[in-house]
C-alpha positions in Angstrom: -12.8 -16.6 9.9 -15.2 -14.8 7.6 -17.6 -17.8 7.1 -19.2 -17.2 10.4 -19.8 -13.5 10.0 -22.7 -13.5 7.6 -26.4 -14.4 7.6 -27.5 -17.8 6.2 -29.9 -15.9 3.9 -27.0 -14.3 2.1 -25.1 -17.5 1.4 -27.9 -20.0 0.8 -27.4 -22.5 -2.1 -23.9 -21.3 -2.7 -22.6 -24.8 -2.7 -24.6 -25.2 -5.9 -24.0 -21.8 -7.5 -26.6 -19.1 -7.8 -29.7 -19.0 -9.9 -30.4 -16.2 -12.5 -33.0 -14.9 -10.1 -30.5 -14.7 -7.3 -28.0 -13.1 -9.6 -30.4 -10.3 -10.5 -31.1 -9.8 -6.8 -27.4 -9.5 -6.0 -26.8 -7.1 -8.8 -29.6 -4.9 -7.6 -28.0 -5.0 -4.2 -24.6 -3.9 -5.4 -23.6 -1.4 -2.6 -21.2 0.4 -5.0 -23.6 1.1 -7.9 -24.1 4.7 -7.0 -20.8 6.6 -7.2 -22.0 10.1 -7.9 -23.5 12.2 -5.1 -25.9 13.8 -7.7 -27.6 10.4 -8.0 -28.3 10.1 -4.2 -31.4 11.5 -2.5 -31.1 13.5 0.7 -31.6 10.5 2.9 -28.8 8.6 1.1 -26.5 11.6 1.4 -26.7 11.1 5.2 -26.7 7.3 5.2 -23.6 7.1 3.1 -21.8 9.8 4.8 -18.3 8.9 6.0 -16.4 11.5 8.0 -12.8 12.7 7.5 -10.3 11.0 9.8 -8.4 14.3 10.2 -10.7 15.8 12.8 -13.9 15.7 10.7 -15.3 17.6 7.7 -17.0 20.0 10.0 -13.5 21.5 10.6 -12.9 21.6 6.9 -16.3 23.0 5.8 -16.5 25.4 8.8 -20.2 26.0 8.2 -20.6 28.6 11.0 -17.6 30.8 9.8 -18.6 34.0 8.2 -15.7 34.2 5.7 -16.7 32.6 2.4 -14.9 29.5 1.1 -14.1 27.8 -2.3 -14.2 24.0 -2.1 -11.9 22.8 -4.9 -11.9 19.2 -5.9 -11.5 17.0 -9.0 -14.1 14.7 -10.4 -14.7 12.0 -7.8 -13.1 13.8 -4.9 -16.4 13.8 -2.9 -17.0 17.6 -3.2 -20.8 17.3 -4.1 -21.4 14.8 -1.3 -19.7 17.1 1.2 -21.6 20.2 0.1 -25.0 18.5 0.1 -24.4 17.0 3.5 -24.4 20.6 4.9 -27.6 21.6 3.1 -30.8 22.1 5.0 -32.3 19.2 3.3 -29.8 16.8 4.9 -29.8 18.8 8.1 -33.6 18.2 8.4 -33.2 14.5 8.2 -30.5 14.5 10.9 -32.7 16.5 13.2 -36.1 14.7 12.9 -37.3 15.6 16.4 -36.9 19.3 15.8 -35.3 20.9 12.8 -35.4 24.4 14.4 -33.6 23.1 17.5 -31.1 21.4 15.2 -30.4 24.6 13.2 -30.0 26.5 16.5 -27.6 23.9 17.8 -25.6 23.5 14.6 -25.3 27.3 14.1 -25.8 27.2 10.3 -28.5 26.9 7.7 -27.4 25.8 4.2 -29.2 26.3 0.9 -27.6 24.1 -1.7 -27.9 24.5 -5.5 -25.8 24.0 -8.6 -24.5 27.1 -10.3 -25.9 26.0 -13.6 -29.4 25.4 -12.2 -30.6 28.7 -13.6 -29.5 27.8 -17.1 -27.3 30.9 -17.2 -26.2 30.2 -20.8 -29.6 31.5 -21.9 -28.5 35.0 -21.1 -25.1 34.7 -22.9 -26.4 34.9 -26.5 -29.2 37.4 -26.0 -29.3 40.2 -28.7 -28.5 42.9 -26.2 -25.6 44.8 -25.0 -23.4 43.1 -22.4 -24.6 45.4 -19.5 -28.3 44.6 -20.2 -27.6 40.8 -20.5 -25.7 40.9 -17.2 -28.5 42.9 -15.5 -31.1 40.4 -16.5 -28.9 37.5 -15.3 -28.3 39.1 -12.0 -31.9 39.9 -11.3 -33.0 36.4 -12.3 -30.3 35.0 -10.0 -31.5 37.2 -7.2 -35.0 35.9 -7.5 -33.9 32.3 -7.9 -31.9 32.4 -4.6 -34.8 34.1 -2.8 -37.1 31.4 -4.1 -34.9 28.6 -2.9 -34.7 30.3 0.5 -38.4 30.8 0.9 -39.0 27.2 -0.2 -36.6 26.0 2.5 -38.6 27.9 5.1 -41.8 26.3 3.7 -40.2 22.8 4.1 -39.6 23.6 7.7 -42.9 25.2 8.2 -44.6 21.9 7.2 -43.3 20.4 10.4 -42.8 23.3 12.8 -44.0 26.9 12.9 -41.2 29.1 11.8 -42.7 32.6 12.5 -45.1 33.8 15.0 -45.7 36.9 12.9 -45.6 35.5 9.3 -47.6 38.3 7.8 -45.2 41.0 9.2 -42.2 39.0 8.0 -43.7 38.8 4.4 -44.4 42.6 4.5 -40.8 43.3 5.4 -39.6 41.0 2.6 -41.8 43.0 0.2 -40.2 46.2 1.5 -36.8 44.9 0.1 -38.2 45.3 -3.4 -38.0 48.6 -5.2 -40.6 50.5 -7.2 -44.4 50.4 -6.6 -45.0 47.8 -3.9 -48.7 48.4 -3.5 -49.4 45.7 -6.0 -48.0 43.1 -3.5 -50.1 44.1 -0.6 -52.0 40.8 -0.7 -48.8 38.8 0.1 -49.3 37.7 3.7 -48.0 34.1 3.9 -44.9 32.2 2.9 -46.9 30.5 0.1 -47.9 33.9 -1.2 -44.3 35.0 -1.1 -43.2 31.9 -3.0 -45.9 32.5 -5.6 -44.8 36.1 -6.1 -41.2 35.2 -6.6 -42.1 32.5 -9.0 -44.3 34.9 -11.0 -41.5 37.5 -11.1 -39.1 34.8 -12.3 -41.4 33.6 -15.0 -41.7 37.1 -16.3 -37.9 37.2 -16.8 -37.9 33.7 -18.3 -40.6 34.7 -20.8 -38.7 37.8 -21.8 -35.5 35.9 -22.3 -37.2 33.1 -24.2 -38.8 35.6 -26.6 -35.9 38.1 -26.9 -35.2 37.1 -30.5 -38.8 37.5 -31.5 -39.8 41.0 -30.1 -38.1 44.3 -30.7 -37.6 45.0 -27.0 -38.4 43.1 -23.8 -40.2 44.6 -20.9 -38.8 43.6 -17.6 -39.0 45.8 -14.5 -36.1 45.2 -12.2 -37.5 45.2 -8.7 -34.5 44.1 -6.7 -31.0 45.6 -6.5 -27.9 43.3 -6.2 -28.0 41.5 -2.9 -31.2 43.1 -1.6 -33.0 39.7 -1.4 -30.0 37.4 -1.1 -28.7 39.2 2.0 -31.9 40.9 3.1 -34.1 37.8 3.6 -31.7 36.0 5.9 -31.4 39.1 8.1 -35.1 39.3 8.4 -35.4 35.6 9.2 -32.9 36.0 12.0 -34.9 38.9 13.3 -38.3 37.2 13.2 -37.3 33.7 14.4 -35.2 33.3 17.6 -33.9 29.9 16.5 -32.0 31.7 13.6 -30.7 34.5 15.8 -27.0 33.5 15.8 -27.1 31.2 12.7 -24.9 31.6 9.6 -26.9 31.4 6.4 -24.9 29.5 3.8 -25.4 29.8 0.1 -23.8 26.5 -1.0 -23.2 26.8 -4.8 -21.8 23.8 -6.6 -20.2 23.3 -10.0 -19.1 26.9 -10.5 -17.2 25.7 -13.6 -20.5 25.5 -15.5 -21.3 29.2 -15.6 -19.5 31.8 -17.8 -16.8 34.3 -16.9 -19.1 37.3 -16.6 -21.5 35.3 -14.4 -18.6 34.3 -12.1 -17.8 38.0 -11.8 -21.2 38.5 -10.5 -20.8 35.7 -7.9 -17.5 37.2 -6.9 -19.2 40.5 -6.4 -21.7 38.9 -4.0 -18.8 37.5 -2.0 -17.2 40.9 -1.8 -20.4 42.7 -0.9 -21.6 39.9 1.5 -23.6 41.1 4.5 -24.1 39.2 7.8 -25.5 36.7 8.6 -24.6 35.3 5.2 -21.6 33.4 3.8 -20.9 31.3 0.7 -19.5 27.9 0.1 -18.6 27.5 -3.6 -17.6 24.2 -5.1 -15.6 23.9 -8.3 -13.3 21.6 -10.2 -9.6 22.5 -10.2 -10.0 24.4 -13.4 -13.5 25.8 -12.6 -12.5 29.2 -11.2 -12.3 31.5 -14.3 -11.7 34.7 -12.5 -11.7 36.5 -9.1 -12.7 39.8 -10.6 -15.7 41.8 -9.3 -18.1 44.2 -10.9 -17.4 48.0 -10.9 -13.7 48.7 -10.9 -12.8 45.1 -11.7 -10.9 44.7 -8.5 -10.1 41.1 -7.6 -11.1 39.2 -4.5 -8.1 38.0 -2.5 -7.5 34.8 -0.7 -7.4 35.3 3.1 -9.6 38.5 2.7 -12.8 37.8 0.8 -12.4 34.0 0.7 -10.5 30.9 1.8 -9.8 27.8 -0.3 -10.0 24.2 0.7 -8.5 21.7 -1.7 -10.1 18.2 -1.2 -7.5 16.5 -3.4 -4.8 17.5 -0.9 -7.0 16.4 2.0 -6.9 12.8 0.7 -3.4 12.9 -0.7 -1.9 11.2 2.5 -2.3 7.4 2.0 -2.7 6.7 5.8 -5.7 9.2 6.0 -7.1 8.0 2.7 -7.0 4.3 3.8 -8.9 5.2 7.0 -11.5 7.1 5.1 -11.8 4.5 2.3 -12.1 1.6 4.8 -15.0 3.4 6.5 -16.5 4.2 3.2 -16.5 0.5 2.1 -17.8 -0.8 5.4 -20.6 1.8 5.5 -21.7 0.7 2.0 -21.6 -3.0 2.9 -23.5 -2.4 6.1 -26.3 -0.3 4.4 -26.7 -3.0 1.7 -27.1 -5.6 4.5 -24.5 -7.8 2.9 -23.0 -8.0 6.3 -25.2 -9.7 8.8 -26.1 -8.0 12.0 -24.4 -10.5 14.3 -22.6 -8.9 17.3 -19.2 -10.0 16.0 -19.8 -8.0 12.8 -21.0 -4.9 14.6 -17.9 -5.1 16.8 -15.8 -5.0 13.7 -17.6 -2.0 12.3 -17.2 -0.1 15.6 -13.5 -1.2 16.1 -10.3 0.7 15.1 -9.2 1.2 11.5 -6.6 -1.5 11.7 -9.2 -4.2 12.6 -11.6 -2.9 10.0 -8.9 -3.0 7.3 -7.9 -6.5 8.2 -11.6 -7.6 8.0 -11.9 -6.1 4.5 -8.5 -7.7 3.4 -9.9 -11.1 4.3 -12.3 -10.9 1.4 -9.6 -10.5 -1.3 -7.5 -13.1 -2.9 -3.9 -11.9 -3.2 -1.2 -12.6 -5.7 2.0 -14.3 -4.6 5.1 -13.1 -6.4 7.5 -15.5 -4.6 7.0 -18.1 -7.3 8.2 -15.6 -9.9 11.2 -14.9 -7.9 12.2 -18.5 -7.3 10.8 -20.5 -10.2 11.6 -20.1 -13.9 9.7 -21.5 -16.9 12.4 -22.8 -19.3 12.4 -24.5 -22.7 14.2 -27.7 -23.7 17.4 -25.8 -24.0 17.1 -24.5 -20.4 16.3 -20.9 -21.4 13.4 -18.7 -20.3 11.3 -16.6 -22.6 13.0 -13.5 -21.2 16.5 -14.7 -22.1 15.4 -15.9 -25.5 13.9 -12.4 -26.2 17.2 -10.9 -25.1 19.1 -13.3 -27.4 16.9 -12.4 -30.4 17.9 -8.7 -29.9 21.6 -9.6 -30.0 21.0 -12.0 -32.9 20.2 -9.0 -35.0 23.8 -7.8 -34.7 26.8 -9.1 -36.5 28.2 -10.8 -33.4 29.1 -14.4 -34.3 26.5 -16.9 -33.4 28.8 -19.0 -31.2 29.8 -15.8 -29.2 26.1 -14.9 -28.7 25.4 -18.4 -27.5 28.3 -18.2 -25.0 27.1 -14.8 -23.7 23.5 -16.0 -23.2 24.7 -19.2 -21.5 26.7 -17.1 -19.0 23.9 -14.6 -18.1 21.1 -17.2 -18.0 20.1 -18.2 -14.5 17.7 -21.1 -14.1 17.1 -20.7 -10.4 15.5 -17.2 -10.4 13.7 -15.0 -12.9 14.7 -11.9 -10.8 18.4 -12.7 -10.7 18.3 -13.3 -14.4 16.7 -9.9 -14.9 19.4 -8.3 -12.8 22.1 -10.1 -14.9 20.5 -8.8 -18.1 20.4 -5.3 -16.6 24.1 -5.4 -15.5 25.3 -6.8 -18.9 23.2 -4.2 -20.8 24.5 -1.4 -18.6 28.1 -2.5 -19.2 27.6 -2.7 -22.9 26.0 0.8 -23.1 28.6 2.6 -21.0 31.7 1.2 -22.6 33.3 1.1 -26.1 33.4 -2.6 -26.3 34.6 -5.5 -28.4 33.0 -8.9 -28.7 35.7 -10.3 -26.4 34.8 -7.6 -23.8 31.2 -8.7 -23.9 32.2 -12.3 -23.4 34.5 -11.4 -20.6 31.8 -9.4 -18.9 29.3 -12.2 -19.2 31.8 -14.6 -17.6 32.2 -12.1 -14.6 28.5 -12.0 -14.2 28.2 -15.8 -14.3 30.7 -15.9 -11.5 28.6 -13.3 -9.6 25.5 -15.4 -10.1 27.2 -18.5 -8.7 28.1 -16.6 -5.6 24.4 -15.7 -5.1 23.6 -19.4 -4.8 25.9 -19.8 -1.8 25.4 -16.3 -0.4 21.9 -15.1 -1.4 21.9 -12.2 1.1 25.3 -10.7 0.3 24.6 -7.0 0.2 27.9 -6.3 -1.6 26.8 -8.4 -4.6 26.1 -6.2 -7.7 23.2 -8.5 -8.4 21.6 -8.0 -5.1 22.2 -4.2 -5.3 20.3 -4.1 -8.6 17.5 -6.2 -7.2 17.2 -3.8 -4.3 16.5 -0.9 -6.6 14.8 -2.6 -9.6 12.9 -5.6 -8.2 9.6 -4.1 -9.1 10.7 -3.5 -12.7 12.0 -7.1 -12.9 8.7 -8.6 -11.5 6.7 -6.4 -13.9 8.7 -7.6 -16.9 8.5 -11.2 -15.9 4.7 -11.0 -15.5 4.3 -9.3 -18.8 6.3 -12.0 -20.6 4.3 -14.8 -18.9 0.8 -13.2 -18.8 1.1 -10.4 -21.4 0.4 -7.9 -18.6 1.5 -7.2 -15.0 -2.0 -6.8 -13.5 -1.1 -9.1 -10.7 1.0 -6.3 -9.2 -2.1 -4.3 -8.5 -4.0 -7.1 -6.7 -5.2 -6.8 -3.1 -6.8 -4.1 -0.9 -3.5 -2.3 -0.2 -2.9 -1.7 -3.9 -6.5 -0.7 -4.4 -6.1 2.0 -1.8 -2.8 3.2 -3.5 -4.4 3.2 -6.9 -7.3 5.4 -5.9 -5.7 7.7 -3.3 -7.3 11.1 -3.3 -10.4 10.1 -5.3 -13.2 8.3 -3.4 -15.2 7.8 -6.5 -12.4 5.9 -8.0 -12.4 3.2 -5.3 -16.2 2.9 -5.6 -15.8 2.5 -9.4 -13.4 -0.4 -9.0 -15.4 -2.0 -6.3 -18.6 -1.7 -8.4 -16.8 -3.5 -11.2 -15.4 -6.2 -8.8 -18.9 -6.9 -7.4 -20.5 -7.1 -10.8 -17.8 -9.5 -12.2 -18.0 -11.7 -9.1 -21.7 -12.0 -9.4 -21.6 -12.9 -13.0 -19.0 -15.6 -12.1 -21.6 -17.1 -9.8 -20.2 -15.9 -6.5 -21.5 -13.6 -3.7 -18.7 -11.1 -3.0 -18.1 -9.6 0.5 -20.1 -12.4 2.2 -17.3 -14.6 3.3 -18.5 -17.4 1.0 -15.4 -17.2 -1.2 -12.5 -14.8 -1.8 -12.8 -12.1 -4.4 -10.7 -13.7 -7.2 -7.6 -12.1 -8.6 -9.3 -12.4 -12.0 -12.2 -10.2 -10.9 -9.7 -7.7 -9.4 -7.7 -7.6 -12.6 -10.8 -7.1 -14.8 -12.2 -4.4 -12.5 -9.0 -2.4 -12.2 -8.4 -2.5 -16.0 -12.0 -1.4 -16.6 -11.7 1.5 -14.2 -8.3 2.5 -15.6 -9.6 2.5 -19.1 -12.7 4.4 -17.9 -10.5 7.2 -16.3 -8.3 7.3 -19.4 -11.4 7.9 -21.6 -12.6 10.6 -19.2 -9.4 12.5 -19.6 -10.3 13.4 -23.2 -13.7 14.7 -22.2 -12.6 16.9 -19.3 -13.0 20.5 -20.4 -11.6 22.6 -23.2 -8.1 21.1 -23.2 -9.2 17.5 -22.6 -8.2 16.2 -26.0 -4.7 17.8 -25.7 -4.2 16.3 -22.3 -5.2 12.9 -23.6 -2.7 13.1 -26.4 0.0 14.2 -24.0 -0.9 11.5 -21.5 -0.6 8.8 -24.2 2.9 10.0 -25.2 4.3 10.4 -21.7 2.9 7.0 -20.5 4.4 5.3 -23.6 7.9 6.6 -22.6 7.4 5.6 -19.0 6.3 2.1 -20.2 9.4 1.7 -22.2 11.5 2.7 -19.2 9.6 0.2 -17.0 10.3 -2.8 -19.2 13.7 -2.0 -20.6 16.8 -4.2 -20.6 18.5 -1.4 -18.7 16.0 0.9 -17.0 17.7 4.0 -15.6 15.0 4.9 -13.2 13.4 2.4 -10.8 9.6 2.1 -10.7 9.2 5.3 -12.8 5.6 6.6 -13.0 6.7 10.2 -12.7 8.6 12.9 -14.7 10.3 16.2 -14.1 10.4 19.3 -16.3 11.5 22.9 -15.9 8.1 24.5 -16.7 9.7 28.0 -16.8 11.2 27.0 -20.2 8.1 25.7 -21.8 5.8 27.5 -24.2 2.5 28.9 -22.9 0.6 26.1 -24.8 2.6 23.4 -23.1 2.3 25.0 -19.7 -1.5 25.2 -20.2 -1.8 21.6 -21.0 0.3 20.6 -18.0 -1.8 22.8 -15.7 -5.0 21.5 -17.1 -3.8 17.9 -16.6 -3.0 18.7 -13.0 -6.3 20.5 -12.4 -8.3 17.5 -13.8 -6.4 15.0 -11.7 -4.6 13.3 -14.6 -1.3 14.4 -13.1 -0.5 14.8 -9.4 1.9 17.4 -8.4 5.0 16.0 -6.6 7.7 17.7 -4.5 10.0 19.8 -6.7 13.3 18.2 -7.5 16.6 20.0 -7.4 18.6 19.9 -10.7 22.0 18.4 -10.3 24.0 21.1 -12.2 22.2 24.3 -11.6 20.7 23.4 -8.2 17.4 25.0 -9.5 14.1 23.5 -8.5 12.2 21.9 -11.3 8.7 20.6 -11.3 7.8 17.0 -10.7 4.6 15.3 -11.7 3.2 11.8 -11.0 0.8 10.0 -13.3 -2.6 9.5 -11.5 -2.3 6.0 -10.0 -5.6 4.8 -11.4 -4.0 5.1 -14.9 -1.1 2.9 -14.1 -2.8 -0.5 -14.8 -3.7 0.6 -18.3 0.0 1.3 -19.1 1.5 -1.3 -16.8 3.2 1.4 -14.7 4.2 1.0 -11.0 1.9 2.3 -8.3 5.0 3.2 -6.2 6.4 6.6 -7.0 10.2 6.2 -6.9 12.0 7.1 -10.1 11.2 9.9 -12.4 12.2 10.6 -16.0 13.8 14.0 -16.6 13.1 15.9 -19.8 14.4 19.1 -21.4 11.9 21.6 -22.7 12.9 21.2 -26.4 12.0 17.6 -26.3 9.0 17.9 -24.0 7.2 20.3 -26.4 6.9 17.6 -29.0 5.1 15.3 -26.5 2.3 17.9 -26.3 2.1 19.4 -29.8 0.2 17.0 -32.2 1.8 18.9 -35.2 5.2 17.7 -34.0 4.3 14.0 -33.9 7.1 13.0 -36.2 9.6 14.6 -33.8 8.0 12.7 -31.0 8.3 9.4 -32.9 11.9 10.1 -33.5 12.4 10.8 -29.8 10.7 7.5 -28.9 13.0 5.5 -31.2 16.1 7.1 -29.8 14.9 6.7 -26.2 14.1 3.0 -26.8 17.5 2.4 -28.4 19.1 3.9 -25.3 17.4 1.5 -23.0 17.6 -1.8 -24.9 20.3 -3.9 -26.6 22.0 -3.9 -29.0 24.4 -1.0 -28.4 27.5 0.0 -30.2 30.4 -2.4 -30.8 33.9 -2.1 -32.3 33.7 -3.0 -35.9 37.2 -4.6 -35.9 36.2 -7.0 -33.2 33.2 -8.2 -35.3 35.5 -8.8 -38.3 37.9 -10.7 -36.2 35.1 -12.8 -34.8 34.0 -13.6 -38.4 37.5 -14.8 -39.3 38.7 -12.0 -41.5 
């Protein structure tokens, strides 16, 4: 099907491989190279825009609403792209015929900037009292915002006349300043106004830069808090009819990069906001340090001074995320012109999500696990690697060799790796639960042999204990079989569906994986997403593991608790990995855990909270404790981390921990306790277990 969907230019010479020149060209055309919105220009922000399937991002961002809003999202959630899309720079590109008509029609005008753009840390270490430092910062911020606003008017003025009475407008802006304004009487145009604001800003910058070298700095504060930030938009709406009913948005990104005291100032602006202004403030999950305001220190309240939109929640539903990600991928492929402009292709791009997804799926080679279920690699004795590993564990006990051989012979099953895994599981479970003798183990192995023989004649018998185990633990069994055969279970993550699951909630993650896939395919001499050949399972495995390792490394760099989160993540994933590949896993497909956080120390709570805020952990639905019926917290490991640890993408089972044990997973000073816990945990999941001493002696002939 796909071979007819692409232009001849794209697939030329592919029968003979690609030249180094072609390879460089293809690498430069990688549609997934740019994964950060900060690396896109304003035109690309529009070109690569993909709307939210749940009614559109317009309803999420609410740019015309007067109540301010915090946009909360983890790294890679699409926060910056969203905020820049609603800036006037992007708005201008979307309204080329008339930006003023576009602003009037849209009902908003957005000025985007990063909170750290003023280099606010310069003010933090000044040799002044706190009040003086804060006053300097606030005045500088006031001038900065005013300068950005005037520059945006100049950008429009280059194409269309904004004011009929520009000189009067400038005079009224000057009137917003305090002190002697006669020195500014020559300010008559927007360019003059821009120059004035720049000069005033430079005076502050000079004073700050030289604060350590002069006894006292001389800065005259000419604007009170909010006088320019709120005053200029009001004047614009009065002097230009196009802005009459328009909301002026200050779109402030990366709030986490300014200090506590500076956030207090931003909060105060939110509280003292005057129409027609509003704020959209972007931050990481951990980025909001305070909601306090200046003066009495009263806190802003959600639902009163602000609302919160959480982007991570917006993409948490797999169906909605699949729809968004499908459109995101197709948009990138279309813009890169990898897809030809044939009518059949354009029909696919304009069709429903189901057809689009099927089109993308056709590019990916998939992994067939049916062979693992049906066929078993055996040695000359007729034993698989799995059963031989199991035998070596029992060999380490004092059970007589001939008895071990009989047990292994009974629970070995040549026809199916999966059935054999279930037999090992059932046998191990029996051994663990009961105080047994050697003869008991032999007897149990014979019963299991009988059950396995029934499976041959009645493979779909739901009453079979083997089939019941497979129903719950099939994913565990496949993972263990793959790991024994290939030293990893990466084939379980192959295909577009699994790619969507692994990156749910984080658009940057799927772009990262696809960037790696594209690069690997090109280096292998193929042209991905062209229909010439399927994207190999090998490329998918390499790309997923690279992305998983990348995200794992990022965890340790994320904020003040990043190292502690990374240490905890390693420990919890090690326990989940042991559970996944155990002889007798208790939880099926476990990549989650539960803990009563009310019983944890403050340090442990802080690390868990930070892990959640940075996207390392995803909060699940609270689970009810069996005995007390109390609700306890449930967390999932971020799915992109699962390939690194060989954990399942499906979120079924969850390990439960008590606070006393859990604390040692987090505290590096209690590493010895953690190692002891791991040893005991592993011993509880894998043979050998206890056995009656007398039965061993009898078996040895005493």
